[in-house]
C-alpha positions in Angstrom: -39.2 40.5 -39.3 -36.3 42.2 -40.9 -32.8 41.7 -39.6 -32.4 45.4 -39.0 -35.5 45.5 -36.8 -34.3 42.6 -34.7 -31.0 44.3 -34.0 -32.8 47.5 -33.0 -35.0 45.5 -30.6 -32.0 43.9 -29.1 -30.3 47.3 -28.6 -33.4 48.8 -27.1 -33.7 45.8 -24.7 -30.1 46.1 -23.5 -30.6 49.8 -23.1 -33.6 49.2 -20.9 -31.7 46.7 -18.8 -28.9 49.2 -18.4 -31.3 51.9 -17.2 -33.0 49.4 -14.8 -29.6 48.5 -13.3 -28.7 52.2 -12.9 -32.1 52.9 -11.2 -31.6 49.9 -8.9 -28.2 51.2 -7.9 -29.7 54.7 -7.3 -32.5 53.3 -5.1 -30.1 51.2 -3.1 -28.0 54.2 -2.5 -31.0 56.3 -1.5 -32.2 53.6 0.8 -28.7 53.3 2.3 -28.6 57.1 2.9 -32.0 57.2 4.4 -31.2 54.3 6.7 -28.0 56.1 7.9 -30.0 59.3 8.6 -32.5 57.3 10.6 -29.8 55.7 12.7 -28.2 59.1 13.4 -31.7 60.5 14.3 -32.3 57.5 16.6 -28.9 58.1 18.3 -29.8 61.7 18.9 -33.1 60.7 20.6 -31.3 58.6 23.2 
């Protein structure tokens, strides 16, 4: 495999990891917000 191709693969891989991390952060925030909403909703029921 050519050296250039290896470098490209490495960059693509780190790009993918970066996107995965961003998605995880996004999902964590969504989950956190949903949990907050449910807690508020639960308090309103009582």
